[in-house]
Phi, psi and omega in degrees: 000132181297148183304327183285337191286317185297309179298326178294314178298320180295320180290318175297317179297326178296317178296316178298320184293315181294332176286318180294326180280354179083009178288332170239148182251169178304131181098344180293337178296339178295324178293316178296317179297320178296320177300315179294316187291321187259337185238298190295306183294314175303321179296317179299314182297315182295312185291322183279317182291331179298339182266358183266122176290126180275106180235178176300326180294318180289324177295322177295320177301314180296318180294321180291338174285319184280326189301312181300320180295318181291321179295311182293318177299319178295319179296321179297318180294339180270359181283080186299330177300337178274147176298150183303318182298319179290323177298317178298316181297312180297317181296315182295314183287347175274318186269335187266083183262166180275066186296311185275315186287330182243319185296313181296314175301318181295318178300316181297317182285327185268325185246350176103163177283184177081236186300317178302320180290322177297319177295323178296318177297321178294323177296319177299318180298328180278326187267312192301315182304323182280316184286324176295317179298315179298318180297316180293323177299316179296319179293320177297317180296319179292317185280356183246030176064041177085024176306140179296144181307324180299319179289325179294329179302315183296325179285340183276332187304316180299320179296316181295325183291345180251006182283119184296330180291315179292322178295318180291326174299317180296319179295315179299317179293323178296318177297319179295320182293320183273346182077012180287131178258133178290141175293151181308328180301329177262319185298320184294308179295326178296316179295322179295314177297319181299325182291345179276354187301309188300304182294319182294321181297319182287321175298319179299321178298317178297318177298318181296321187288341183288134170077016178274167178273114185246031183288338184261040184294322185297312180293335180295329180298314179294321180290331181281338187301315181302320181287319185277336186242307185288315184295312177295328177296315178296322179294318179298318178298317181294318182289324177293317179297321182280349179074033177293158177294159179304320180292314180299314180296319180297319180297316181293321178298317178297311184298324179272003175247010180289160180290171178300145183298137179298327180296348177300329181295322178291315181293321181296324178291319182295320183261005184052053187246097176048049185302323184289343183265339192287314181300312176300324180294319178295319178297309182297315183289325179293311180286321179296326181293335177296329174278309186293323180295321177294323177292321178292326176296319176297317179296320180297320179296321180290318184281318186263345185086187179089000000 
């Protein structure tokens, strides 16, 4: 078993266990999710991104993270033999990954704290604005009786402008761009909150997975394959072609091989979007990624060196 896998499984299992024992009740995961969404992750993004020098190299790194997801998502949307509803589902579950809630913890456990986590935060800054926007556009189009994507874009802008994760990414990048250093009075509590992200996110995933309807597990395997297999393969090819360092390439491969975002369950309910398929898909992709991500890390070392 890879070194990163056991602590991740134990933390997910801890969340599942406290829910099974009745120490947490149905709906308590919302409080944990709120803590991550409003405090831990924004603090991590601001404190870590503020320390990253924004150069052409870092901008290229960010672009190489977003490009494979957008290309693959676009190709899926062009598969006309598939019904429009299925194309939307495949595209959304391929591009909307658990970058922050799962990717950052996995990077920290597998590649170490410090620079790998800063690169992971930078990858989120490059990938999330585009993939979150595309996902919301697809959901708006689906939930509005076939609204054209262009019209859905306009309805999405307001939602994105209030997203705390995207806002904190923007603040962190602005601090990096201007060279402004946070005073210790702010930097210390932000860094402390940010360090709680990995364990709390994984425990929250375990709490979330308990008690869901998993009857559609078989179809979930096929739906998870593009995100777990095709997207990291495309990312590995792109990073090798671009000549990224082994660490940079490995971080991007991990981030683009993370499971489908847990928040998809909330969005699917809100938009009445394949609700019966999402929980099994999150389970399959979350557990399956523990195997596939370790295999992709091995592949990245062979292809990129290091």
